[in-house]
N, C-alpha and C positions, 0 to 999 in steps of 0.2 A: 544744552546748546545744540546737540545733535538733532533733537526733535525740531528745534527752531530752523536749523539748516535744511531739514527735510520737509518743512511745512509746505513749501511750494514744489511742484514737480521739477525734476531735472530732465528736461525734455530731451528725448532722443530723436534724431532725424529719421524720418520715414520717407523713402523714395521708391517704395515697392509698387506703388500704384494701387494698392489694396486699401483695406480699412485702416484709418488712422485713429488710434485710440486717444483718449483725453490727455494722457501724459506724453504723447508723441507730438512732433512738429513737422512742418513742411519747410522747404526753402522760403526765404523772406519774400521773394516776389510772389510766389504762389499763396503765401499767407495773406499778403495784402489784397490780392484779388478775391480771395475767399471772404475776407473781412468786409469788402465792399458788397459782396453778395448778401452777407448776413445783415449788413446795415440797410441794404435795399429792402430785404424781406421785412424788417421791423418798421421801416419808415412809414409805410402806408397807415398802419394802425396807430403809430405814435404821433402821426399828424391828424388823422381822421378823428381819433378818440377825443383829444383836446378840443378840436373844433366843435364837435357835437355837444361839448359841455361848456363852450365859451372860453376856454383857456387858450393861451398863446402856444402854438405848436412848436416854436423855436425853444421856448422854455422847457417843454416836454422833451424835445430832442436832447437838450443839454443835460437834463437830469436822468435821461435814460442812459446816456453814456457814463455819467458819474455813478449811477446806481449799478451798472454792470461791473464797474471796477470794484465797487464795494462788495458785490456778490462774489467776484473772483477772489478777493482777499479773504472773505469770511469762509469760503469753501476751500481755501488753500489751492485754488486752481484745479480742483478735482472734478467739478461738475460743469460740463459745457452748457452755457445758458446765456441768453441776452434778456435783460429785463427792460420793459418799456411800459407805457401807459396802459392801465388795465381798463377794459371795457366794462368790468363789473361795477364801476363807479357811475356809469352814465345815468342810469335810471334814478339812483338815489341822489346824486348831485343835482340833477335837474329838478327833482322833486323838492329838494331842500332849498334851492335857490330860485325856483320858478323860471328857470331859463328855458327858452325854446329856440333851437337853432334855425337861422335863416341864412341862406347863401348870400354872402356879402354883407350881412347885417352886423350889428354891434356885438361885442364880446359880452361875457358874463360880468355883471356889475357886482356880484356877490362872491367873487373868488375868495376873499379872506374868510368868509363864513364856511364855504366848502372846504377850504384848506384846513380849518380847525377840526372839522369832522374827520377828514382824511388823516390828520395827524394823530388823533385819538385812535383811529382804526389801526394805524401803524404801531402804536404802543401796545394794543391788544395782541396784535400779530407777534410783536416782540416777546410778550409774555408766553405765548404758545411755543415759540422757539426755545425759550429757556426750559419749559416743561419737557419738551422732547429731548433736549440735550441732557437733562438731569435724569429723566425716567427711562431714557432709551427709546428706540423706535419699534420694539417688539409689539407693543400694543397697537401701533398703527398697522403692522403687518396682519394682526388678527382682525382688525376692523376692515382692512382693504386687501383681501386676497386677490389673485389674478382675475377672477370673474368680475369683481367690483372695479378694479383699476382699469381693466379693459373696457368695461361699460362706460366709465367716466371719460376715458380718452376718445372713444367713439362719439360720445355725446358732445364733447367739445368741438370735434371736427364738424359734426352735423349742425350744431348750434350756430356755427359761423358760416355755414353754407349759404344761408339766406343773404347775408351781407355780400358774399362773393357774387351771387347771382344778380343782386340789385345793381352792383357795379357793372357787371357784364351786360346787363340789359337796359342800360341807361338810354340807349337808342338802338335802332336797327344797325347802324354803322358800328356802334360799340360792340354789339353782339358778334358781328363778323370779326372785329379786331380781337375780341376775346378768344374766339376760335383760332385765329391766326397765331396768337401768343401761346395758346396751349400747344398747338402743333410745333411751334418753334422750340418750346421747352422740351417737348417729347423727343423731337428729332435730335436735339443736342445731347440729351441724356443717352440716347441709343446709339447714335452714329457719329458724334463729333470725335475728331482725332485727339489722342493723347490727353493732356491736362484739360483741354477745353470741355471735355465730357463732364468735368466736375463743376462747371460754371453754368448750369442750365438756366437758373433763375435770372442771373445777371445778363447773360447773352440773350435769353428770351425777351427780357424787358427792353434791352437796347434795340433788338430787332423790331419788336412791336412798335416801339416809340418812333423809330425811323420810318417804318411803313406808314404809320398814322400821319407823320409830318409830311412825307412826300406825297401821299394821296391828297392831303389838304392843299399843298401847293398846286397839285394838278386839278383842283376843284372837285374832286370826287367826295371828299369828306369835309367835316367842319374845320379841320386844321387845329393848330395849337396856339393858344393865346399867350404871348410872352409879355403882356402888359405888366403883370405883377413883378416879373424879373427886372424890367426896366426901371420900375419905381422903387426897387429894393436896394438898400446899401449892402456892401459885401462884408463889412465887419461891424458888429454891434452886440452889446449885451442885452439879452432878452429881458422883458419886464418880470419883476418878482412881486410878491405880496406877503404881508405879515398875517399869519393866521388869527382869526377871531373865533372864539369859542361860543357857540350857540347851542342850547340844549336840544332843540328840535333837530337841527342839522346833525348833531352828534348821534342822536338816537337812530337817525335814518342811515347814516354812512358807516358808523362803527361796525355793525354786524358783517360788513363786507370782508372783514378779516378772515372769517371762516371760509369764504369762497376763495380768497387768495391762497390760503393754506391748501385747500382742495386742489386748486390749479397747480400748485407747486408739487404736490404729491403725484398728480398725473404726469407732470413733466419728468420727475425723477424716475417714475416707473417706466415711462416710454423710452427714455434714454438708456435706462438699465437694460431693457430688452433689446434695444437696437445695438448696444455695445457688448451684449452677452456678459455683463458684469453687474454686480450688486452694489448700487450706490445708496442703498437705504441708510447706511451708517453716516452719510453726510446730510441726511434729511434735516436734522436740527440746525446744522450750520447753513443749509440752504434757506430755511425759514429765517434765520438770523440775518443773512445777507439781504433777502428780499424785504424784510421788515425795516431794516435800517435804511435801505434805499427809499422805501415809502416815506419814512420819517424825514429824511433829508429833503426829498422832493416837496413834501407838504409844508415843511418849514419855510420854504421859499416861494410858495404859491403855485406849485405844480401838482400834477396828477400822481396818485399812488401807483406803484409799479407791480408788475407780475412777471413771472418767467414766460417767455413768448412762445406760443404754439407755432407761429410762423417759422421760427428758427428750427423747431423740431422737424418741420417739413423739409427745410434745406438740408439738415443733417441726414435725413432719411434718404434723400436723393444722392448726395455727394459721398456718403459713408465716411465723412471726415468729422471727427468729434474732438479735435485738438482744442483745448481751452485757450491756447495762445491766440487762436484766431479771434476769440471774443474780446481779448484785450485790444487788438487793433480795431475791431468793430466798434468798441466803446470810444476809442479816440476819434473815429470817424463821426460818431454820434455827437460828441462834444464839439467838434469842428463845425458840423452842420448847425448846432444850436447857436454858435457864436457868429455864424455867417448867414444873415437873413436872405442873401442872394441865393445861396445853395438851397435853402429851404423853399424858396420860391420856385426854383427849377424843379425840385422834386414834386412840388404841387402841380406842375404842368403835365405830369404823366397822366395821360388820358384815363378816364374811368374804365374804358374797355380793356386797356392793357393791364391795369391793376386787377380788373375782374378776372382776366385769364390767369394771371399769376396766383390769385387767391383761390381759384377753383382747383388748381393743381396742389397748392400747399394744404388747403383744408381737407381735400380729398385724401391726401397722404396721411394726415393726422388721424382721420377716421379709420383708415385701413391699418394704421399702426396699432390702434386699439384692438382690432380683430386679430392682428398678429400676436398680441399678448395672449389671447384666448387659445390660439393654435399652438404656440410654443409651450404653453403651460398645460396643454392637454385638458382643458376645461371640458367636462362632460355635460353637454346640454341635454342629455336624456334625463338628467336629474331636475325635477321641478324647481328646486331651490335656485339652481343656477339660471334656469330658463326664465323664471319670473323676475329674478333680480336684474338680469341684463335687459330683458324686454322692457320693463317699466322704466328703468333708468334711461335707456336710449330714446324711448318715445317722449319722455319729459324733456330731455335735452334737445331733441329735434323739434318738438312742437312749441316749446315756450320761447318764442322769439317776438320781435317787434314790440318790446317793452312789456310783455306779459310777465307778471310776477305774482308770487303768493305773499299776502300781507298778513302779519300778526301785529295788529296795532300799527306802530310806526316802523316795525321791522319788515323789510321787503326782501324776498329771495327770488333770484332770477332762475332761468332754466338750468344753467350749469350747477348752481347751488342745490336746486331741487333734485336734479339727477344724482348728484353725489350723495345727498342725504338719504334719498330713497334707496339707493343701492346699498349703502352701509346698513341702514335699519332693516331692510327686507332680508338681507343675507343672514343677519344674526337672528331675526325672528323666525326664519324658516329652517333653522337647524333641525336635522333629523336625530341628533344625538343629545337632546336636552335631558332625556332620562339618564343617560350615562353620566352626564356632567353632574346632575343632582346627586346621583348615587355615589360618585367619586368624592364629591365635596362632603356629603354626609358621612361617608366612611372615614374620610380624613379628619373631620371634626371629632369623631369618636376616638381616634388614635392620638389626638394632640396631647392627651394627658400622659401618654407613655414616654419615658425618657428616650428610648431608641427613636421614636417618631420625632421628638423634638430635635435630636441630633441630625436626623435625616433632613428636616426642613432647613436647618442652619447650613447644611452642606450644599443646598441648591445654589446654582450660580446666581449672582446678583442680577436683578432685572429680568429673570426668566420665571415663568410659572412652574410650580412643582410638577414633575412629570406624572405623578400619581393622581393629580387633579385634572389632567387633560386626557381625553380620549385620543387614540391614535388617529392622525389625519388621514383622510382619503387621498388617493393618488393625485387628484386634481386640485387639492387644497394645499398647495406647497407652502403658503404663508400662514396657514391657520395654526 
């Protein structure tokens, strides 16, 4: 009973103005404002992603909120995260359904087929979560030490940079508005008084939106088109679909489960370093929450989910990691999903304003990866670290605009290739293979001795025997 009562945090009020940890909370008013900022940060991708695949954005908004609540429950409120539509599905879903996005054009006619593949992907992801929870996370730490996780986080930020610049450069006017929005976010972060300093994304967006609107009224810019808002109802249940299982679609979409797991690992590692705490013990439960959110979304004809990098950027700026904020943000997402009018308003945010916000957020994600290297004292004079990070970052940065690696029907995008290359290269380039082989050989010879058998049985469950592992170097803290 005590464990059940302590499953969720007993939040303590923090009014110090400093870092707010995951198990702390702010006053209700401040929490609501921060939740709006997180909802705003996720909204762009949660709307744009479904549109590019021909799905209804309101459906995606609804299930992003539901998925975030599922994630909160599965992690016991210990991991700050918002889950929303994953861009990892765009290429494979469009390949499986033959959909090509056209502005103002029809939606995807084969959503049930895509949903079937996403549902299978979710169940594979669920199986991975059970393995991690049963076998422990130590093997993941061996596979992904700081140099690897830092490279993956950097690659995620740079992989998204192209999308931010595309939004920012939609027109010359949008480029100037992106610059204005970046300045607004920066000035609020540095010079805003009191609590306003913690709302740079929200205030920067509102400022950019108002400037864009007023310049449009003055005839300087194109203005904002509110036609979609006028034609939208304010209350309505978004459309859903029943999954249909197609072999080709499943073979294309299901492997995305590996990318979702890699994205989640990167999120956990990034938040761990930002909060100066080890969240690795919650990795299996984080996988569980994300996979169940994907399964629920796909079962109703929506997009698979992932932990959102945009919200990592928000936390990096505000230094507020309270998981309570994400409960409120999830409720906002659900409300937006059930109110087509609100969704239409969000869609009126100009490309230039979204581009400016994205430049800030994605840039912070990339720098967070570099911070992992610095705080972990990763030694880049060692070729193993240098090659691992260099190759991973180049792949993540260069493989954009639909560029993928194909193995038959299996397609892997830039983030997936970056993650896989970092993990594989780091293990292949070990300097201590000889020590490992000698240690394993010596141990196999001693296995017949009774004392040796007892020594093996005394090792802690889930850990490698210390006699079989060479001493880690100073910068390999997770090895």
